[in-house]
DRENGU-754856 format. One record per residue: residue number from 0; residue in three letters; x, y, z of N, C-alpha, C in turn. Coordinates in nm, 3 decimals. Layout:
residues N
   pos   code      n.c1      n.c2      n.c3     ca.c1     ca.c2     ca.c3      c.c1      c.c2      c.c3
   NUM    ALA         X         Y         Z         X         Y         Z         X         Y         Z
...
END
This chain:
residues 287
   pos   code      n.c1      n.c2      n.c3     ca.c1     ca.c2     ca.c3      c.c1      c.c2      c.c3
     0    MET     0.084    -0.119     0.000     0.000     0.000     0.000     0.088     0.125     0.000
     1    ALA     0.058     0.218    -0.089     0.138     0.339    -0.099     0.121     0.424     0.026
     2    THR     0.229     0.490     0.065     0.224     0.582     0.178     0.248     0.723     0.129
     3    TYR     0.186     0.818     0.194     0.195     0.957     0.153     0.232     1.042     0.274
     4    SER     0.308     1.149     0.248     0.347     1.237     0.357     0.228     1.317     0.405
     5    ALA     0.236     1.361     0.531     0.128     1.441     0.588     0.110     1.570     0.510
     6    GLU     0.219     1.629     0.463     0.210     1.756     0.390     0.136     1.737     0.258
     7    TYR     0.163     1.628     0.188     0.094     1.601     0.062    -0.055     1.579     0.086
     8    LEU    -0.088     1.504     0.188    -0.229     1.479     0.219    -0.300     1.608     0.260
     9    LYS    -0.230     1.696     0.329    -0.290     1.824     0.366    -0.320     1.908     0.242
    10    ARG    -0.233     1.901     0.143    -0.259     1.975     0.018    -0.382     1.919    -0.053
    11    LEU    -0.396     1.787    -0.050    -0.516     1.727    -0.111    -0.641     1.768    -0.034
    12    LEU    -0.632     1.772     0.096    -0.746     1.812     0.178    -0.787     1.955     0.145
    13    ALA    -0.689     2.042     0.129    -0.719     2.181     0.093    -0.785     2.187    -0.044
    14    ALA    -0.743     2.101    -0.135    -0.802     2.099    -0.270    -0.948     2.054    -0.264
    15    VAL    -0.978     1.956    -0.180    -1.115     1.907    -0.166    -1.204     2.017    -0.106
    16    ARG    -1.152     2.086    -0.007    -1.229     2.196     0.054    -1.254     2.307    -0.047
    17    ARG    -1.157     2.334    -0.132    -1.175     2.435    -0.238    -1.284     2.390    -0.335
    18    PHE    -1.284     2.261    -0.369    -1.388     2.209    -0.458    -1.526     2.227    -0.394
    19    GLU    -1.539     2.192    -0.267    -1.668     2.206    -0.200    -1.716     2.351    -0.202
    20    GLU    -1.624     2.442    -0.186    -1.659     2.584    -0.183    -1.715     2.630    -0.317
    21    VAL    -1.640     2.602    -0.425    -1.685     2.651    -0.557    -1.805     2.571    -0.608
    22    PHE    -1.812     2.443    -0.570    -1.928     2.363    -0.607    -2.054     2.419    -0.542
    23    GLY    -2.041     2.459    -0.417    -2.156     2.518    -0.347    -2.202     2.647    -0.412
    24    ARG    -2.107     2.730    -0.457    -2.146     2.855    -0.524    -2.217     2.827    -0.656
    25    TRP    -2.168     2.727    -0.730    -2.233     2.692    -0.856    -2.373     2.638    -0.832
    26    MET    -2.388     2.555    -0.726    -2.518     2.497    -0.698    -2.622     2.603    -0.662
    27    GLU    -2.578     2.719    -0.617    -2.673     2.828    -0.587    -2.742     2.877    -0.714
    28    THR    -2.684     2.845    -0.828    -2.745     2.886    -0.956    -2.827     2.774    -1.018
    29    GLN    -2.837     2.658    -0.949    -2.899     2.541    -1.008    -3.022     2.495    -0.930
    30    GLU    -3.117     2.438    -1.005    -3.228     2.365    -0.945    -3.181     2.223    -0.924
    31    GLU    -3.200     2.171    -0.803    -3.145     2.041    -0.768    -3.255     1.936    -0.762
    32    SER    -3.226     1.816    -0.814    -3.319     1.704    -0.804    -3.240     1.578    -0.777
    33    ASP    -3.312     1.466    -0.773    -3.243     1.339    -0.753    -3.289     1.241    -0.858
    34    HIS    -3.247     1.114    -0.848    -3.281     1.016    -0.950    -3.431     0.987    -0.954
    35    VAL    -3.496     0.995    -0.840    -3.640     0.970    -0.838    -3.713     1.081    -0.913
    36    GLN    -3.676     1.206    -0.881    -3.743     1.319    -0.946    -3.713     1.325    -1.095
    37    SER    -3.591     1.287    -1.131    -3.556     1.292    -1.274    -3.596     1.165    -1.347
    38    ARG    -3.650     1.068    -1.271    -3.695     0.939    -1.325    -3.584     0.866    -1.400
    39    GLY    -3.458     0.903    -1.370    -3.345     0.836    -1.431    -3.324     0.872    -1.575
    40    LEU    -3.403     0.968    -1.626    -3.393     1.003    -1.768    -3.340     1.143    -1.792
    41    PHE    -3.348     1.227    -1.690    -3.314     1.368    -1.708    -3.197     1.407    -1.618
    42    PRO    -3.141     1.526    -1.643    -3.033     1.576    -1.556    -3.083     1.591    -1.413
    43    THR    -2.991     1.587    -1.320    -3.027     1.608    -1.179    -3.002     1.753    -1.136
    44    VAL    -2.954     1.837    -1.227    -2.944     1.981    -1.204    -2.983     2.054    -1.332
    45    ARG    -3.036     2.175    -1.314    -3.061     2.262    -1.429    -3.054     2.406    -1.381
    46    ASN    -3.026     2.496    -1.477    -3.011     2.635    -1.439    -3.141     2.693    -1.383
    47    LYS    -3.129     2.769    -1.276    -3.245     2.838    -1.221    -3.288     2.950    -1.317
    48    ASP    -3.416     2.977    -1.319    -3.466     3.085    -1.403    -3.406     3.219    -1.357
    49    GLY    -3.373     3.301    -1.455    -3.323     3.435    -1.426    -3.176     3.444    -1.393
    50    GLN    -3.104     3.332    -1.397    -2.960     3.336    -1.368    -2.882     3.384    -1.490
    51    ASP    -2.779     3.462    -1.465    -2.694     3.512    -1.573    -2.609     3.398    -1.627
    52    ARG    -2.620     3.372    -1.758    -2.550     3.258    -1.818    -2.398     3.275    -1.812
    53    ALA    -2.351     3.399    -1.827    -2.206     3.422    -1.822    -2.153     3.389    -1.683
    54    THR    -2.229     3.423    -1.580    -2.187     3.391    -1.444    -2.184     3.241    -1.422
    55    ILE    -2.286     3.173    -1.476    -2.290     3.027    -1.461    -2.170     2.962    -1.530
    56    ARG    -2.137     3.009    -1.651    -2.022     2.952    -1.723    -1.891     2.976    -1.647
    57    ARG    -1.878     3.092    -1.589    -1.756     3.121    -1.512    -1.747     3.030    -1.389
    58    LEU    -1.861     3.011    -1.322    -1.861     2.923    -1.206    -1.832     2.779    -1.244
    59    GLU    -1.884     2.737    -1.360    -1.857     2.600    -1.406    -1.708     2.578    -1.431
    60    LEU    -1.641     2.680    -1.485    -1.496     2.669    -1.506    -1.422     2.659    -1.373
    61    ASP    -1.470     2.736    -1.275    -1.409     2.728    -1.142    -1.425     2.589    -1.082
    62    VAL    -1.543     2.532    -1.098    -1.568     2.398    -1.044    -1.481     2.294    -1.116
    63    ALA    -1.470     2.308    -1.250    -1.389     2.214    -1.327    -1.243     2.219    -1.282
    64    GLU    -1.192     2.339    -1.261    -1.053     2.353    -1.216    -1.034     2.291    -1.077
    65    ALA    -1.125     2.320    -0.986    -1.115     2.266    -0.851    -1.130     2.115    -0.850
    66    ALA    -1.217     2.062    -0.936    -1.235     1.917    -0.944    -1.109     1.848    -0.992
    67    GLY    -1.039     1.912    -1.088    -0.915     1.854    -1.137    -0.811     1.842    -1.027
    68    ALA    -0.806     1.943    -0.939    -0.709     1.940    -0.829    -0.748     1.841    -0.721
    69    ALA    -0.878     1.820    -0.702    -0.926     1.735    -0.592    -0.944     1.590    -0.631
    70    ALA    -0.949     1.560    -0.761    -0.982     1.425    -0.805    -0.884     1.320    -0.753
    71    ARG    -0.756     1.356    -0.742    -0.656     1.261    -0.694    -0.690     1.212    -0.553
    72    ALA    -0.752     1.298    -0.474    -0.786     1.261    -0.337    -0.888     1.148    -0.333
    73    VAL    -0.978     1.143    -0.430    -1.079     1.038    -0.433    -1.014     0.903    -0.457
    74    THR    -0.918     0.900    -0.549    -0.848     0.774    -0.577    -0.768     0.727    -0.456
    75    ILE    -0.698     0.820    -0.392    -0.614     0.785    -0.278    -0.697     0.732    -0.161
    76    THR    -0.813     0.790    -0.140    -0.897     0.750    -0.026    -0.993     0.637    -0.061
    77    GLY    -1.003     0.600    -0.189    -1.093     0.493    -0.230    -1.239     0.528    -0.215
    78    ALA    -1.274     0.655    -0.246    -1.411     0.701    -0.226    -1.493     0.702    -0.354
    79    GLN    -1.452     0.627    -0.455    -1.530     0.620    -0.579    -1.665     0.554    -0.555
    80    ILE    -1.754     0.572    -0.648    -1.889     0.514    -0.639    -1.908     0.416    -0.754
    81    ALA    -1.965     0.300    -0.725    -1.995     0.202    -0.830    -2.129     0.237    -0.894
    82    VAL    -2.130     0.256    -1.025    -2.251     0.291    -1.100    -2.292     0.171    -1.184
    83    ALA    -2.414     0.125    -1.164    -2.462     0.007    -1.236    -2.451     0.024    -1.386
    84    GLY    -2.393    -0.075    -1.451    -2.381    -0.073    -1.595    -2.269     0.014    -1.648
    85    VAL    -2.201     0.084    -1.559    -2.092     0.174    -1.603    -1.958     0.134    -1.540
    86    GLY    -1.961     0.113    -1.410    -1.837     0.079    -1.340    -1.814     0.173    -1.223
    87    VAL    -1.691     0.177    -1.177    -1.655     0.261    -1.063    -1.610     0.397    -1.113
    88    LEU    -1.676     0.503    -1.064    -1.646     0.639    -1.110    -1.621     0.732    -0.992
    89    ASP    -1.555     0.841    -1.022    -1.526     0.945    -0.925    -1.629     1.056    -0.941
    90    PRO    -1.721     1.075    -0.845    -1.824     1.179    -0.857    -1.767     1.320    -0.865
    91    ILE    -1.653     1.345    -0.800    -1.595     1.480    -0.806    -1.542     1.509    -0.946
    92    GLU    -1.467     1.416    -1.000    -1.411     1.437    -1.133    -1.522     1.443    -1.239
    93    ASN    -1.631     1.369    -1.218    -1.739     1.361    -1.316    -1.863     1.440    -1.275
    94    TRP    -1.843     1.547    -1.199    -1.955     1.628    -1.150    -2.041     1.682    -1.264
    95    SER    -1.979     1.711    -1.380    -2.052     1.773    -1.491    -2.156     1.680    -1.551
    96    LEU    -2.145     1.548    -1.525    -2.242     1.454    -1.580    -2.382     1.473    -1.520
    97    MET    -2.392     1.550    -1.413    -2.523     1.577    -1.355    -2.609     1.660    -1.450
    98    SER    -2.545     1.733    -1.539    -2.619     1.818    -1.632    -2.660     1.745    -1.760
    99    ALA    -2.617     1.618    -1.771    -2.646     1.541    -1.892    -2.771     1.455    -1.874
   100    PRO    -2.840     1.419    -1.982    -2.953     1.325    -1.973    -2.906     1.194    -1.909
   101    LYS    -2.997     1.129    -1.839    -2.964     1.006    -1.767    -2.843     1.029    -1.676
   102    ALA    -2.853     1.135    -1.597    -2.741     1.175    -1.509    -2.698     1.059    -1.419
   103    LEU    -2.566     1.040    -1.410    -2.512     0.931    -1.329    -2.505     0.965    -1.181
   104    PHE    -2.500     1.096    -1.150    -2.485     1.138    -1.010    -2.585     1.246    -0.976
   105    THR    -2.607     1.260    -0.847    -2.689     1.370    -0.797    -2.598     1.466    -0.720
   106    PRO    -2.639     1.591    -0.700    -2.557     1.684    -0.621    -2.526     1.629    -0.481
   107    GLN    -2.623     1.560    -0.420    -2.600     1.508    -0.286    -2.492     1.401    -0.286
   108    GLU    -2.484     1.321    -0.391    -2.379     1.219    -0.400    -2.241     1.284    -0.414
   109    VAL    -2.234     1.395    -0.486    -2.108     1.467    -0.498    -2.067     1.524    -0.362
   110    ARG    -2.163     1.584    -0.292    -2.133     1.640    -0.159    -2.090     1.530    -0.062
   111    THR    -2.161     1.418    -0.065    -2.129     1.308     0.027    -1.991     1.252    -0.001
   112    THR    -1.957     1.241    -0.128    -1.824     1.192    -0.164    -1.716     1.286    -0.112
   113    ALA    -1.736     1.416    -0.130    -1.637     1.513    -0.083    -1.621     1.505     0.069
   114    ALA    -1.733     1.490     0.140    -1.726     1.479     0.286    -1.655     1.351     0.327
   115    ARG    -1.683     1.242     0.257    -1.617     1.115     0.288    -1.466     1.127     0.265
   116    VAL    -1.427     1.191     0.156    -1.285     1.209     0.125    -1.217     1.292     0.235
   117    ARG    -1.283     1.399     0.280    -1.225     1.482     0.386    -1.202     1.401     0.512
   118    GLY    -1.301     1.319     0.547    -1.287     1.238     0.668    -1.173     1.140     0.658
   119    ARG    -1.160     1.074     0.544    -1.053     0.976     0.529    -0.916     1.044     0.523
   120    LEU    -0.910     1.159     0.457    -0.783     1.232     0.451    -0.739     1.276     0.591
   121    SER    -0.832     1.322     0.671    -0.799     1.365     0.806    -0.738     1.250     0.886
   122    THR    -0.796     1.131     0.871    -0.742     1.014     0.940    -0.603     0.978     0.887
   123    MET    -0.587     0.984     0.755    -0.458     0.952     0.694    -0.350     1.051     0.736
   124    ILE    -0.388     1.178     0.750    -0.292     1.280     0.794    -0.245     1.250     0.935
   125    SER    -0.340     1.217     1.023    -0.304     1.184     1.162    -0.211     1.063     1.167
   126    GLU    -0.240     0.963     1.087    -0.157     0.843     1.085    -0.018     0.874     1.029
   127    ALA    -0.012     0.958     0.924     0.118     0.993     0.864     0.203     1.072     0.961
   128    GLU     0.139     1.164     1.034     0.214     1.243     1.132     0.265     1.156     1.247
   129    ALA     0.181     1.062     1.290     0.223     0.972     1.397     0.339     0.883     1.351
   130    ALA     0.331     0.836     1.227     0.438     0.751     1.173     0.568     0.829     1.160
   131    ALA     0.557     0.955     1.115     0.677     1.038     1.100     0.740     1.066     1.235
   132    GLU     0.656     1.089     1.336     0.708     1.117     1.470     0.777     0.996     1.529
   133    SER     0.717     0.878     1.509     0.777     0.757     1.565     0.904     0.718     1.491
   134    ALA     0.916     0.762     1.364     1.035     0.729     1.286     1.152     0.820     1.319
   135    THR     1.127     0.931     1.387     1.233     1.024     1.423     1.309     0.972     1.545
   136    PRO     1.440     0.958     1.533     1.516     0.909     1.649     1.494     0.999     1.770
   137    GLY     1.465     0.939     1.881     1.442     1.017     2.001     1.574     1.053     2.069
   138    PHE     1.572     1.157     2.148     1.692     1.197     2.223     1.662     1.175     2.371
   139    ALA     1.737     1.087     2.433     1.717     1.058     2.575     1.840     1.107     2.651
   140    PRO     1.829     1.217     2.723     1.944     1.268     2.798     2.003     1.163     2.892
   141    SER     1.919     1.075     2.943     1.967     0.974     3.037     2.064     0.875     2.971
   142    GLU     2.069     0.874     2.837     2.160     0.784     2.767     2.296     0.849     2.741
   143    LEU     2.313     0.974     2.786     2.443     1.038     2.775     2.545     0.966     2.862
   144    HIS     2.671     1.003     2.848     2.777     0.943     2.931     2.739     0.957     3.078
   145    GLU     2.767     0.852     3.154     2.723     0.847     3.294     2.771     0.967     3.375
   146    VAL     2.895     1.008     3.358     2.948     1.121     3.434     2.872     1.248     3.401
   147    ILE     2.842     1.267     3.273     2.774     1.388     3.226     2.630     1.392     3.279
   148    TRP     2.558     1.284     3.261     2.416     1.287     3.299     2.397     1.287     3.451
   149    THR     2.482     1.217     3.523     2.471     1.215     3.669     2.482     1.356     3.725
   150    ALA     2.573     1.435     3.670     2.592     1.572     3.718     2.481     1.664     3.672
   151    ALA     2.425     1.637     3.554     2.327     1.730     3.495     2.183     1.699     3.536
   152    ALA     2.154     1.577     3.573     2.016     1.530     3.587     1.929     1.616     3.677
   153    ALA     1.975     1.644     3.797     1.891     1.716     3.894     1.853     1.854     3.842
   154    HIS     1.943     1.919     3.772     1.915     2.053     3.720     1.835     2.047     3.590
   155    TRP     1.862     1.944     3.511     1.791     1.930     3.384     1.642     1.909     3.406
   156    THR     1.609     1.825     3.501     1.468     1.794     3.526     1.391     1.911     3.584
   157    THR     1.461     2.012     3.634     1.394     2.134     3.681     1.411     2.248     3.582
   158    HIS     1.452     2.211     3.459     1.463     2.306     3.347     1.569     2.414     3.369
   159    GLN     1.668     2.384     3.450     1.782     2.475     3.467     1.894     2.428     3.373
   160    TYR     1.876     2.455     3.245     1.963     2.396     3.144     2.106     2.450     3.150
   161    ARG     2.121     2.580     3.177     2.256     2.636     3.185     2.333     2.574     3.301
   162    VAL     2.269     2.564     3.415     2.334     2.506     3.533     2.366     2.359     3.507
   163    ALA     2.277     2.288     3.439     2.302     2.147     3.408     2.428     2.132     3.324
   164    VAL     2.444     2.219     3.225     2.562     2.214     3.140     2.688     2.247     3.220
   165    ARG     2.679     2.350     3.302     2.794     2.388     3.385     2.837     2.274     3.476
   166    GLU     2.741     2.214     3.546     2.774     2.106     3.638     2.832     1.985     3.566
   167    ALA     2.780     1.956     3.448     2.830     1.841     3.372     2.975     1.864     3.329
   168    SER     3.002     1.985     3.279     3.138     2.015     3.234     3.238     2.009     3.349
   169    GLU     3.199     2.061     3.464     3.289     2.059     3.579     3.306     1.917     3.634
   170    ALA     3.198     1.839     3.628     3.205     1.702     3.679     3.304     1.618     3.599
   171    LEU     3.309     1.641     3.468     3.402     1.564     3.385     3.547     1.597     3.422
   172    THR     3.573     1.725     3.446     3.708     1.764     3.487     3.744     1.704     3.622
   173    VAL     3.652     1.712     3.717     3.677     1.655     3.850     3.701     1.504     3.840
   174    HIS     3.622     1.437     3.758     3.635     1.292     3.739     3.775     1.254     3.695
   175    TRP     3.829     1.327     3.596     3.960     1.291     3.544     4.073     1.343     3.632
   176    LYS     4.051     1.453     3.700     4.152     1.498     3.796     4.172     1.393     3.905
   177    GLU     4.062     1.336     3.953     4.072     1.235     4.058     4.138     1.108     4.006
   178    ARG     4.106     1.070     3.884     4.166     0.948     3.829     4.316     0.966     3.806
   179    LEU     4.357     1.086     3.770     4.498     1.110     3.743     4.573     1.166     3.864
   180    GLY     4.498     1.194     3.972     4.562     1.250     4.090     4.619     1.388     4.065
   181    ARG     4.544     1.472     3.995     4.594     1.604     3.956     4.508     1.716     4.015
   182    ASN     4.490     1.717     4.145     4.416     1.825     4.209     4.505     1.945     4.242
   183    ASP     4.625     1.944     4.185     4.723     2.049     4.213     4.722     2.161     4.110
   184    VAL     4.634     2.152     4.007     4.634     2.253     3.901     4.491     2.297     3.871
   185    ASP     4.480     2.415     3.809     4.350     2.463     3.765     4.300     2.378     3.648
   186    ASP     4.172     2.392     3.619     4.109     2.307     3.518     4.174     2.321     3.381
   187    THR     4.193     2.443     3.336     4.248     2.465     3.202     4.389     2.407     3.191
   188    VAL     4.470     2.432     3.290     4.607     2.379     3.291     4.605     2.227     3.295
   189    PHE     4.511     2.172     3.371     4.500     2.026     3.379     4.482     1.964     3.242
   190    TRP     4.386     2.017     3.165     4.361     1.959     3.032     4.479     1.983     2.938
   191    GLN     4.539     2.099     2.947     4.654     2.128     2.860     4.768     2.031     2.887
   192    GLN     4.794     2.003     3.015     4.904     1.913     3.048     4.868     1.767     3.022
   193    SER     4.747     1.730     3.055     4.707     1.588     3.046     4.691     1.541     2.903
   194    LEU     4.658     1.633     2.812     4.636     1.596     2.672     4.744     1.650     2.579
   195    SER     4.853     1.698     2.636     4.961     1.753     2.553     5.045     1.640     2.496
   196    PRO     5.113     1.664     2.383     5.201     1.561     2.327     5.325     1.542     2.414
   197    GLY     5.397     1.437     2.387     5.518     1.410     2.463     5.496     1.308     2.572
   198    GLU     5.604     1.275     2.640     5.600     1.174     2.744     5.555     1.234     2.878
   199    PRO     5.489     1.155     2.961     5.448     1.205     3.093     5.568     1.228     3.184
   200    GLU     5.552     1.321     3.276     5.656     1.347     3.376     5.610     1.290     3.509
   201    ARG     5.703     1.279     3.600     5.668     1.226     3.731     5.566     1.319     3.797
   202    GLY     5.455     1.263     3.841     5.349     1.341     3.904     5.255     1.408     3.804
   203    ARG     5.282     1.388     3.674     5.197     1.447     3.570     5.161     1.341     3.465
   204    PRO     5.075     1.247     3.502     5.033     1.146     3.404     4.957     1.211     3.289
   205    LYS     4.951     1.140     3.179     4.884     1.193     3.061     4.781     1.095     3.007
   206    LEU     4.683     1.152     2.939     4.587     1.070     2.865     4.632     1.067     2.720
   207    ALA     4.646     0.948     2.667     4.695     0.934     2.529     4.607     0.839     2.451
   208    TRP     4.580     0.876     2.327     4.504     0.786     2.240     4.585     0.660     2.215
   209    PRO     4.525     0.543     2.231     4.603     0.419     2.219     4.658     0.399     2.078
   210    GLY     4.775     0.340     2.072     4.836     0.312     1.943     4.965     0.387     1.925
   211    ASP     5.039     0.347     1.823     5.166     0.410     1.791     5.141     0.546     1.728
   212    PRO     5.187     0.656     1.788     5.160     0.789     1.731     5.220     0.810     1.594
   213    THR     5.315     0.727     1.554     5.377     0.743     1.422     5.310     0.655     1.316
   214    ASP     5.208     0.579     1.358     5.140     0.487     1.266     5.055     0.565     1.168
   215    LYS     5.094     0.567     1.041     5.021     0.640     0.938     4.913     0.555     0.872
   216    THR     4.907     0.428     0.909     4.807     0.341     0.846     4.678     0.334     0.927
   217    ASN     4.681     0.386     1.050     4.560     0.384     1.133     4.451     0.466     1.068
   218    ARG     4.331     0.414     1.062     4.221     0.480     0.990     4.133     0.566     1.081
   219    SER     4.174     0.586     1.206     4.094     0.670     1.294     4.086     0.812     1.244
   220    MET     4.191     0.858     1.176     4.192     0.993     1.120     4.299     0.998     1.013
   221    ARG     4.272     1.075     0.908     4.374     1.091     0.804     4.503     1.145     0.867
   222    GLY     4.615     1.086     0.832     4.742     1.132     0.886     4.792     1.047     1.001
   223    GLY     4.709     0.955     1.049     4.754     0.866     1.154     4.717     0.910     1.293
   224    MET     4.786     0.854     1.393     4.749     0.874     1.533     4.785     1.011     1.587
   225    GLU     4.896     1.067     1.541     4.944     1.191     1.600     4.844     1.305     1.591
   226    PRO     4.785     1.337     1.474     4.687     1.446     1.471     4.561     1.415     1.550
   227    LEU     4.525     1.288     1.562     4.407     1.253     1.641     4.431     1.284     1.789
   228    ALA     4.549     1.253     1.837     4.581     1.282     1.976     4.580     1.432     2.001
   229    LYS     4.635     1.510     1.910     4.635     1.655     1.924     4.493     1.711     1.921
   230    ALA     4.407     1.646     1.844     4.270     1.694     1.832     4.196     1.686     1.965
   231    LEU     4.228     1.588     2.048     4.164     1.578     2.179     4.197     1.700     2.264
   232    ASN     4.321     1.745     2.258     4.361     1.864     2.332     4.283     1.985     2.283
   233    SER     4.271     1.998     2.152     4.196     2.111     2.095     4.049     2.103     2.132
   234    LEU     3.995     1.982     2.133     3.854     1.964     2.167     3.828     2.006     2.311
   235    ALA     3.917     1.967     2.402     3.902     2.004     2.542     3.907     2.155     2.559
   236    THR     4.002     2.218     2.491     4.015     2.364     2.499     3.892     2.433     2.442
   237    GLY     3.846     2.384     2.327     3.730     2.445     2.263     3.604     2.434     2.346
   238    LEU     3.582     2.319     2.407     3.463     2.301     2.489     3.469     2.389     2.614
   239    ASN     3.585     2.398     2.674     3.597     2.482     2.793     3.572     2.629     2.761
   240    LEU     3.623     2.675     2.647     3.607     2.815     2.611     3.465     2.848     2.567
   241    THR     3.406     2.761     2.486     3.276     2.794     2.426     3.156     2.744     2.506
   242    VAL     3.177     2.648     2.594     3.064     2.591     2.669     3.080     2.615     2.819
   243    ARG     3.183     2.556     2.879     3.196     2.565     3.024     3.209     2.709     3.073
   244    ASN     3.300     2.786     3.013     3.321     2.923     3.061     3.196     3.010     3.044
   245    VAL     3.126     2.991     2.933     3.005     3.069     2.909     2.897     3.032     3.010
   246    ALA     2.881     2.902     3.035     2.779     2.856     3.130     2.813     2.896     3.273
   247    THR     2.941     2.913     3.302     2.985     2.946     3.438     2.980     3.096     3.465
   248    HIS     3.021     3.177     3.369     3.040     3.319     3.393     2.929     3.408     3.339
   249    THR     2.823     3.351     3.287     2.708     3.431     3.244     2.584     3.378     3.314
   250    ARG     2.478     3.456     3.309     2.351     3.413     3.368     2.243     3.398     3.260
   251    ASP     2.286     3.398     3.136     2.190     3.382     3.025     2.144     3.237     3.020
   252    GLU     2.011     3.218     3.032     1.958     3.082     3.033     1.965     3.021     2.893
   253    LEU     1.981     2.891     2.891     1.983     2.816     2.766     1.845     2.756     2.740
   254    SER     1.813     2.739     2.612     1.692     2.664     2.577     1.721     2.516     2.595
   255    GLU     1.617     2.435     2.593     1.636     2.290     2.604     1.722     2.237     2.491
   256    GLN     1.697     2.286     2.368     1.774     2.243     2.253     1.921     2.279     2.269
   257    GLU     1.947     2.403     2.312     2.086     2.446     2.331     2.154     2.364     2.439
   258    GLY     2.081     2.335     2.547     2.137     2.253     2.653     2.170     2.113     2.605
   259    MET     2.080     2.052     2.528     2.103     1.917     2.478     2.227     1.911     2.391
   260    GLU     2.242     2.010     2.303     2.357     2.010     2.213     2.488     2.019     2.292
   261    ARG     2.492     2.100     2.395     2.614     2.117     2.474     2.644     1.993     2.558
   262    LEU     2.540     1.935     2.616     2.563     1.811     2.692     2.610     1.698     2.601
   263    ALA     2.552     1.692     2.481     2.592     1.587     2.387     2.738     1.603     2.347
   264    ALA     2.784     1.727     2.330     2.924     1.750     2.295     3.016     1.699     2.407
   265    TYR     2.980     1.729     2.531     3.061     1.681     2.644     3.052     1.530     2.659
   266    SER     2.936     1.473     2.629     2.921     1.328     2.639     3.012     1.258     2.538
   267    TYR     3.019     1.312     2.418     3.107     1.253     2.315     3.253     1.266     2.358
   268    PHE     3.289     1.382     2.411     3.426     1.403     2.459     3.457     1.303     2.571
   269    ALA     3.362     1.283     2.661     3.384     1.190     2.771     3.407     1.048     2.721
   270    ARG     3.334     1.008     2.618     3.351     0.872     2.564     3.487     0.858     2.494
   271    LEU     3.533     0.964     2.430     3.666     0.959     2.370     3.773     0.943     2.478
   272    LEU     3.756     1.017     2.587     3.853     1.007     2.697     3.856     0.865     2.755
   273    ASP     3.741     0.800     2.761     3.735     0.665     2.815     3.820     0.568     2.732
   274    GLN     3.841     0.600     2.606     3.920     0.512     2.519     4.070     0.538     2.530
   275    CYS     4.105     0.647     2.598     4.246     0.681     2.609     4.318     0.592     2.712
   276    GLU     4.449     0.586     2.698     4.534     0.518     2.795     4.588     0.619     2.895
   277    ILE     4.600     0.577     3.020     4.664     0.661     3.121     4.812     0.623     3.124
   278    ARG     4.896     0.720     3.094     5.040     0.693     3.091     5.108     0.770     3.204
   279    ARG     5.186     0.697     3.284     5.252     0.754     3.400     5.403     0.733     3.389
   280    ALA     5.478     0.831     3.430     5.623     0.821     3.422     5.676     0.718     3.519
   281    GLU     5.605     0.698     3.631     5.653     0.605     3.733     5.637     0.459     3.694
   282    GLU     5.550     0.432     3.592     5.517     0.294     3.559     5.593     0.247     3.437
   283    ALA     5.623     0.125     3.437     5.694     0.069     3.323     5.600     0.047     3.207
   284    GLU     5.471     0.022     3.237     5.374    -0.005     3.133     5.256     0.090     3.148
   285    SER     5.186     0.114     3.036     5.065     0.195     3.038     4.954     0.115     3.101
   286    THR     4.863     0.185     3.167     4.749     0.116     3.227     4.624     0.159     3.156
END
């Protein structure tokens, strides 16, 4: 079964409503009957006495144009009518047959078809919107890195997004300071020293991306391991300058979207750090 976007179905719905509008104006110029009154031999509409023919012709063109735009909706919704001896027809597309001898449709059948199409389109639009919403990947803050979300959760749930970001950024620094035993330096200096190139010094362990830094065949990043390791240092600096410092030294509140983006950036950084090796000058081997 074909599926249609909610926007496309809404355009069809608008086309059907336009048809109903112009059809109603045209019917104001017509005498209306049904199959019983016409005895199945005559038209089910005819011009009212005293109506201006030029006006009627103009209205008929409007109806024809609107019917052309709305006819697709009848097919999509399956609202055609079975006519004995003829087959399945679309009353909207064939509205003009009401003016012919042995008319196949009555005005009420055209109106009923349009109403049925509107109802089915409305249901299809709701279903399409629900399907689109369920197909969109959801964002669950609780699935962020444990260190990030644990620090942010209490503030996030009370809609204090700036504070949540600030606490998460500081928690990550505290987490790694404790793991490396580096409570002797400020935060910025800590990241600069811990992620800088070169060998660790006594009392200054470093976080290093695993692998041979001279390996040019590693596919983690073009150029090998060395630029990837340097990128971690730049990432830490960039996040501290653009996220942590702003969240700490200003009182401008963040929107939920802005908060999510900043927490996600720190969560990704935290996961990268988890993959790093801790290298200490005192140890013979990396841990």
